[in-house]
C-alpha positions in Angstrom: 0.0 0.0 0.0 2.9 2.3 0.7 4.2 1.6 -2.7 0.9 2.7 -4.2 1.0 6.0 -2.3 4.5 6.7 -3.5 3.4 6.2 -7.1 0.5 8.5 -6.6 2.9 11.4 -5.6 4.6 13.2 -8.5 8.3 13.9 -8.3 9.1 17.6 -9.1 11.3 18.3 -12.1 14.5 20.4 -12.1 12.9 23.6 -13.5 10.4 23.5 -10.7 13.1 23.1 -8.1 15.0 26.2 -9.5 11.8 28.3 -9.4 11.1 27.2 -5.8 14.7 28.2 -4.7 14.4 31.6 -6.5 11.1 32.4 -4.8 12.6 31.5 -1.4 15.7 33.7 -2.1 13.5 36.7 -3.0 11.5 36.5 0.2 14.5 35.8 2.4 15.8 38.7 4.6 19.3 37.3 4.3 19.6 37.5 0.5 22.8 39.3 -1.0 22.1 42.8 -2.1 23.9 44.5 -5.0 27.0 46.6 -4.1 26.2 50.3 -4.1 28.4 52.6 -6.1 30.7 54.7 -3.9 30.2 58.5 -4.0 32.9 59.6 -1.6 36.6 58.7 -1.0 39.1 59.7 1.6 42.0 62.1 1.1 44.7 59.3 1.3 42.8 57.4 -1.4 42.8 60.6 -3.6 46.6 61.1 -2.9 47.5 57.6 -3.9 45.4 57.9 -7.0 47.4 61.0 -8.1 50.7 59.9 -6.6 50.8 62.8 -4.1 52.4 63.0 -0.7 50.4 64.1 2.4 51.1 67.9 2.2 50.3 68.0 -1.5 47.1 66.1 -0.9 45.6 68.5 1.6 47.0 71.5 -0.3 44.9 70.4 -3.3 41.9 69.8 -1.0 42.1 73.3 0.4 42.2 74.8 -3.1 38.5 73.8 -3.4 38.9 72.5 -7.0 36.5 69.7 -6.2 33.7 69.1 -3.6 34.8 67.9 -0.2 33.2 67.8 3.2 33.7 66.5 6.7 31.9 63.2 7.4 32.3 61.5 10.8 35.2 63.8 11.7 37.2 63.0 8.5 37.4 64.9 5.2 35.8 63.1 2.3 36.0 64.0 -1.4 33.1 63.6 -3.8 34.1 61.2 -6.5 31.9 62.7 -9.3 33.3 66.2 -8.5 36.8 64.8 -8.5 36.4 63.2 -11.9 34.9 66.4 -13.3 37.9 68.3 -12.1 40.3 65.7 -13.5 38.7 65.9 -16.9 39.2 69.7 -17.0 42.9 69.9 -15.9 46.2 68.7 -17.4 48.6 69.2 -14.5 47.9 66.1 -12.4 48.1 62.6 -13.7 46.6 59.4 -12.3 49.0 56.6 -11.5 46.6 54.3 -13.4 47.6 56.0 -16.6 44.2 57.5 -17.4 44.7 60.7 -19.6 43.8 63.9 -17.8 41.9 66.9 -19.4 39.7 64.9 -21.7 36.8 67.4 -21.4 39.2 70.4 -21.4 40.8 69.2 -24.7 37.4 68.7 -26.2 36.6 72.5 -26.2 40.1 74.2 -26.1 43.6 74.1 -27.6 46.9 74.6 -25.9 49.3 77.2 -27.3 51.6 74.4 -28.6 48.6 72.6 -30.3 47.7 75.9 -32.1 51.3 76.4 -33.2 51.5 72.8 -34.5 48.2 73.3 -36.4 49.5 76.5 -38.1 53.0 75.2 -38.5 54.5 78.3 -36.7 56.5 78.9 -33.5 54.8 79.3 -30.2 56.0 82.8 -29.7 53.9 83.8 -32.7 50.8 82.4 -31.1 51.5 84.3 -27.9 52.0 87.4 -30.0 48.5 86.9 -31.6 47.0 86.5 -28.1 48.8 89.7 -27.0 47.2 91.5 -29.8 43.8 90.2 -28.7 43.2 88.4 -32.1 42.1 85.3 -30.1 40.6 84.8 -26.7 42.4 82.8 -24.0 41.5 81.3 -20.7 43.8 80.4 -17.8 43.8 76.8 -16.7 46.4 75.8 -14.0 48.3 78.9 -14.8 48.5 78.0 -18.5 46.8 79.8 -21.4 44.4 77.8 -23.4 42.5 78.9 -26.5 38.8 78.0 -26.9 38.2 76.1 -30.2 35.3 78.4 -31.1 37.5 81.5 -30.6 40.3 79.9 -32.8 37.8 79.0 -35.6 36.4 82.5 -35.6 39.9 84.0 -35.9 40.9 81.5 -38.5 38.0 82.3 -40.8 38.7 86.1 -40.5 42.2 85.8 -42.0 44.0 83.9 -44.8 47.7 84.5 -43.9 48.1 81.5 -41.5 47.0 78.1 -42.7 46.6 74.7 -41.2 48.4 71.7 -42.6 45.3 70.5 -44.3 44.6 73.8 -45.9 48.2 74.2 -46.9 47.9 70.9 -48.8 44.8 72.3 -50.6 46.6 75.6 -51.2 49.5 73.7 -52.8 47.1 72.5 -55.5 46.0 76.1 -56.2 49.7 77.3 -56.2 50.5 74.8 -58.9 47.8 76.4 -61.0 48.9 80.0 -60.4 52.0 82.2 -60.5 53.2 85.1 -58.3 54.0 88.6 -59.6 57.8 88.0 -59.3 57.4 84.7 -61.3 55.5 86.6 -64.0 58.3 89.2 -64.1 60.9 86.4 -64.5 58.8 84.7 -67.2 58.6 88.0 -69.2 62.2 89.0 -68.5 61.1 92.3 -66.9 60.8 94.0 -63.5 58.1 93.7 -60.9 57.1 97.4 -61.4 56.6 96.7 -65.1 54.3 93.7 -64.1 52.2 95.9 -61.9 52.0 98.4 -64.8 50.7 95.7 -67.1 48.1 94.5 -64.5 46.8 98.1 -64.0 46.7 98.8 -67.8 43.0 98.5 -69.0 44.4 97.2 -72.3 45.6 94.0 -70.6 43.9 93.8 -67.2 40.8 92.0 -68.6 43.0 88.9 -69.4 44.0 88.2 -65.8 42.2 86.2 -63.1 43.5 86.4 -59.5 43.4 84.1 -56.5 44.4 85.1 -52.9 46.4 82.5 -51.1 47.8 83.2 -47.6 47.0 86.9 -48.2 49.1 87.0 -51.4 47.5 87.7 -54.7 48.4 85.2 -57.4 47.6 85.0 -61.2 46.1 81.9 -62.7 48.3 80.2 -65.3 45.4 79.9 -67.6 44.7 83.6 -67.6 48.4 84.3 -68.1 48.4 82.1 -71.2 45.4 84.0 -72.5 47.4 87.2 -72.0 50.4 85.9 -74.0 48.1 84.8 -76.9 46.0 88.0 -76.8 48.7 90.6 -77.5 52.0 90.9 -79.4 54.1 93.2 -77.2 55.1 90.9 -74.3 56.6 87.5 -74.9 58.3 84.8 -72.8 61.9 85.6 -72.1 64.2 83.3 -74.0 66.4 82.8 -70.9 63.6 80.7 -69.4 64.6 78.0 -71.9 68.3 78.4 -71.0 68.8 74.8 -69.5 72.5 75.4 -68.7 71.5 78.1 -66.2 69.4 75.5 -64.3 72.4 73.1 -64.3 74.8 75.8 -63.1 75.7 75.1 -59.4 77.5 78.5 -59.0 74.5 80.8 -58.4 76.5 84.0 -58.7 77.9 82.9 -62.1 74.4 81.9 -63.2 73.0 85.3 -62.3 75.9 87.0 -64.1 75.2 85.0 -67.2 71.4 85.7 -67.0 72.0 89.4 -66.6 74.4 89.5 -69.6 71.9 87.5 -71.7 69.2 89.9 -70.9 71.4 92.8 -72.0 72.7 91.2 -75.2 70.1 88.6 -76.1 72.9 86.3 -77.5 73.7 83.1 -75.7 77.0 82.8 -77.6 78.3 85.7 -75.5 78.2 83.5 -72.4 80.3 80.4 -71.5 78.8 77.1 -70.6 79.4 74.2 -68.1 82.9 73.4 -69.4 84.2 76.7 -70.7 84.4 80.3 -69.4 84.7 83.6 -71.3 87.4 86.1 -70.2 84.7 88.3 -68.6 83.4 85.4 -66.6 86.9 84.4 -65.5 87.6 87.9 -64.3 84.2 87.9 -62.5 85.1 84.6 -60.7 88.7 85.7 -59.9 87.6 89.2 -58.9 90.3 90.8 -61.0 90.3 92.9 -64.2 90.1 91.4 -67.6 93.6 92.7 -68.4 94.9 90.6 -65.6 93.2 87.5 -67.1 94.8 88.3 -70.4 98.2 88.6 -68.6 97.8 85.2 -66.9 96.7 83.6 -70.2 99.7 85.0 -72.0 102.1 83.6 -69.4 100.5 80.1 -69.7 98.8 79.9 -66.3 95.9 78.0 -67.9 94.8 76.8 -71.4 93.0 79.1 -73.8 91.0 77.7 -76.7 90.1 79.7 -79.8 86.9 78.8 -81.8 86.6 81.1 -84.7 86.5 84.6 -83.3 85.6 83.4 -79.8 88.2 82.7 -77.1 87.4 80.4 -74.2 89.1 79.1 -71.0 88.8 75.5 -69.8 86.8 76.0 -66.6 88.0 73.0 -64.7 91.7 73.9 -65.3 91.1 77.6 -64.4 89.3 76.7 -61.1 92.1 74.3 -60.2 94.7 76.9 -60.8 92.7 79.5 -58.8 92.5 77.0 -55.8 96.3 76.4 -56.0 96.9 80.2 -56.1 94.7 80.8 -53.1 96.5 78.0 -51.2 99.9 79.5 -52.0 98.7 82.9 -50.9 97.5 81.6 -47.6 100.8 79.7 -47.1 102.9 82.8 -47.8 100.9 84.9 -45.4 101.3 82.2 -42.7 105.1 82.1 -43.3 105.4 85.8 -43.1 103.4 86.0 -39.9 105.3 83.1 -38.2 108.6 84.8 -39.2 107.5 88.2 -37.8 106.2 86.6 -34.6 109.3 84.6 -33.9 112.0 87.2 -34.8 110.4 90.4 -33.6 108.5 89.3 -30.5 111.1 90.7 -28.0 111.7 93.8 -30.1 107.9 94.3 -30.3 107.4 94.2 -26.5 110.4 96.5 -25.8 109.3 99.0 -28.4 105.7 99.0 -27.1 107.0 99.6 -23.5 109.2 102.4 -24.5 106.5 104.0 -26.5 104.0 103.7 -23.6 106.6 105.3 -21.2 107.2 108.1 -23.7 103.5 108.8 -24.2 102.8 108.8 -20.4 105.6 111.4 -20.0 104.3 113.5 -22.9 100.6 113.4 -21.8 101.1 113.3 -18.1 98.6 110.5 -17.7 98.1 106.8 -18.3 96.8 105.9 -21.7 93.2 104.8 -22.3 92.5 101.3 -23.6 91.6 102.6 -27.1 94.8 104.7 -27.2 96.9 101.7 -26.2 95.2 99.5 -28.9 95.8 102.1 -31.6 99.5 102.5 -30.5 100.0 98.7 -30.6 98.5 98.5 -34.1 100.7 101.4 -35.2 103.9 99.7 -33.9 102.9 96.4 -35.5 102.2 98.1 -38.8 105.6 99.9 -38.7 107.4 96.6 -38.0 105.5 94.8 -40.7 106.4 97.4 -43.3 109.9 98.2 -42.4 111.2 94.7 -41.3 109.4 92.5 -43.9 109.0 94.8 -46.9 111.9 97.2 -46.4 109.6 100.2 -47.1 109.0 103.5 -45.3 105.9 104.1 -43.3 103.1 105.5 -45.5 101.7 108.9 -44.8 98.5 107.4 -43.3 100.6 105.6 -40.7 102.5 108.8 -39.9 99.2 110.5 -39.4 98.2 107.8 -36.9 101.5 108.4 -34.9 100.8 112.1 -34.8 97.6 111.5 -33.0 99.7 110.7 -29.9 
């Protein structure tokens, strides 16, 4: 009979067991409650978080940069207020590595960030702030520029450009030319270019674009100007490829200037050969001296028809050797003078100082002593080394004393 009763009772399934346990747990006064989020922390906890010592911790608390109050006889710091302060400052850093100033950086730039944006030095940004062209706020004793203020200033000018805008401007610059470039293309002066641009006869050809506060001419409109009139043409020196290959800029400018005067390329030398005028320009001597050197066989001279040329490599090598010999001779003369006349120099200087003190009745000033030393040195240099008398100019110096 007991077996029959057991069969009549139903055995509960696993799902029913879980539901029964859950219902018991909800009604139980001993159930585990969820952990509440902390709203306050102690000063030592804040100090450890920022890596501060005791004095610095309480100094920061007394600055009132975040909310704090006394609870149960101890100072507590509001965590939400602390996090708000941390997101709006850049001086203090958490030891956890969390970046400070996230909120501050979202609405403002540092001076260095603005300088990097514009590709300029920081002193220029400070100069703009000094002129009140941008607004600034002080955060932890540092100036910061609100992004809205920066954008308003940036739109009001075109001189300073960000890196992105400079890349865009580079595309426009490729399609335009400046006034000096136009002058070079036409082989004329800048003043003549401005005269052309102001002339009603030609002004309608040109289209202008302002980039970084500089007016530029579109290449397309410049081409229309060349095709629409007969007076102005491209300067032939622009096709002078050898000028672009010339590494000596001074010589290239000299040849360009001469070409603009004569209009004949044959009057200039080239990469391998120099004219006599170019050789005198490089050596900084007269043409007659170049002729004299050539006659004495210092370097090779080549005649092609009526033109006379000098081998450039040979001439430059000879000039280098000449300069080296000149420096060596000067050094030898100086060493000889220093070695032989050192004692005589000092004795002569002392006697002259003694004589001048007696004559003037006072000690000499430093300038007077320097001038006297130079005079004695010049006298020794001329008389001892060159066996010449003192020039009149030197005698005049001596008379000063």
